[in-house]
N, C-alpha and C positions, 0 to 999 in steps of 0.2 A: 163648860166643862159640867156636867151633872153635878159636881161637888163643889161649885163655885164658891157658894155662901159660906161654907166650912173652909174652904182654901182661905178665904179672906178674913175670916175669924181668926183663924190660926197666925195669918203673917202680922195682921193686928194686935194680937196678944204677944207677941215678939216685940212691938212696937215698931215696925219696919213700914217706911213711908210707901205707899201704892200709888202706880199709875195702871190706869185702866184704859186701852184704846179698842174700842168696840165699833162696828158697824152700826149700832142703835137697834138690831133687830129683837134684842132679849133683853131691853132695857129694865124690864120688870126683875129680872136677878139681880141687877145693880140696885135697883129700888130697894130690894129686901133686906139689903146689907148696907146701904148707904150712912146710916145712922152709926156705923162702926169707923167710918172714915173720919180724919182729921184735916186739921189745917193745910197740911202740907200734901196731902192727898190730891189725887186730880182724876177726871174722867174725861177723856177726849173722843170724840164722835165723830168718824169720817163720813161726812154728808155730801160734801163736794157739789152741791147746787143748792139755787132757791126756789126750785119749781118742780113739781112733781114730776112733768114730763122729762125733763133733763136728769132729775135722779134716778128713776126708773129706768132710761136710757144708758145711764153711766153704771148702775150698779146691777141691773138685771134681777130684781130680787125674786127668789123663788117661792116665798112666802107673801101673804097678803099686807106685808108692810109698806108703809106710805112715810113719805117725808112727814107729813101732818101728824101722823103718830108719834112718831119718833122725836119731833120736837114737843108735843104734848106731854110726853114721857119724861124730857130732858127737863122740861120746867119742873115735873113733878118731885123729880129727883134733888133738884137744886132747892127747893121749896123743903124739901124733908130736911136736907142738910146741908145750909146757906154757906157753910166755910168751907166745902170741898170746892175745887176749882174745874169749873166746867168748860171744856174746850169745842169749838164748832171748827172741825178740820176740812180745809176745801182745796184741792187740788187743782190747779188750775189748768184748763184744756184749752188749746186752740185749735182752729180748722187745720185737718191735716193730720192729725194725731192717729198713729194706728198702734193696736197692741194684738199680738196673734191674729193678724188678718182682719182685726174689726176695727173700723173707724170710730173713733170715740167721739162724743157729742161735746162741741165747744161749749164752753161754761163762764168764759170771760165776763160776757155782759150780765152774769148773775152775780158778779162778787158785791158789788154795793147792797143789791136785795139781801144776799146772806148776812151782811151787817144788821141790816133791819131786822131780820127773823133772831139773829143773835140777841140783840138788845130786846125785841119782845119775849122771847123764851128763855131769858135769864143767863145767857150764856157770859160767862167772864171775858172769854178772848176767843179770838178767830184767827187762825193759823192758815195763811195762805203759801201753797208751795206750788212751785212749778211741775208739770208731769214729766216725769223722767221714764225712759223707754229704753230698755234692753233688747238689743236687735240679734242677739244670738248669745249664746254661753260665754264665749271667749272675749265678747268685747264688753265693755265698761257702761253704764248707764249714761244717756246723753239727752240733752233738752232738745236737739235739733239735729237730724240726721239729711244730709243731702238737701237742705234749704237754702236756697240763694241769699246772699248777702241783704238784698233789697227786702224781701219777704221776711226774713229774721229780724232787720231793724223793725219793720211794720210790728211784729209779734211783740218785739220788746216794748216797742212805743205803746201800744195798744195795754199792755199788762200795766205798765206804768200809769197811764191814765185812770185805767179802772180800780188801780190800787189808791191812787189820790182822792178817787171818788168815795172809796170804801173807808179810808182815813177819817175824811171829813163828816161822813155819816156816824162814824163809830163814837167821836166826841170823847167824853170821859168814862163812859159807860161800858164800853168794849175794849179792850185792849187788843191791838192787832199785831200781829206776829209775821 
């Protein structure tokens, strides 16, 4: 929003807690007001990857935004205000997930590396969430549609394995949600 900074200042003047969810492409706007944020405020960046190729394939950025640039900016935001909680959001995608006719790039094998990046770039937590797909307006969101039980079991076991590895790498530095 063109008045993002002013909106944040007004909200904070009323002593209201703020949570900001962003794709990270305009972190300079957050950096400009991050000193206004307090201990219970948080910023969560939707990243969903640990490598440039997967990041670009999943997000299809229309500008020259890169994963590396987002991570560097995030670290600067955290350095400018260490009390704000900084989160790395990661929607887990497995082979065969399709949205609006586009097959999404699987990213499960980047879960552990994303934890390493979260540590390296000063994130407080990483949030792993399964990819939910709505197949039409009348249906609820679902994890798996028309997937045989054997394949479903493999997907679940793969996610569990990658999550265990991610938790080991997180140590006490990055909280896993």
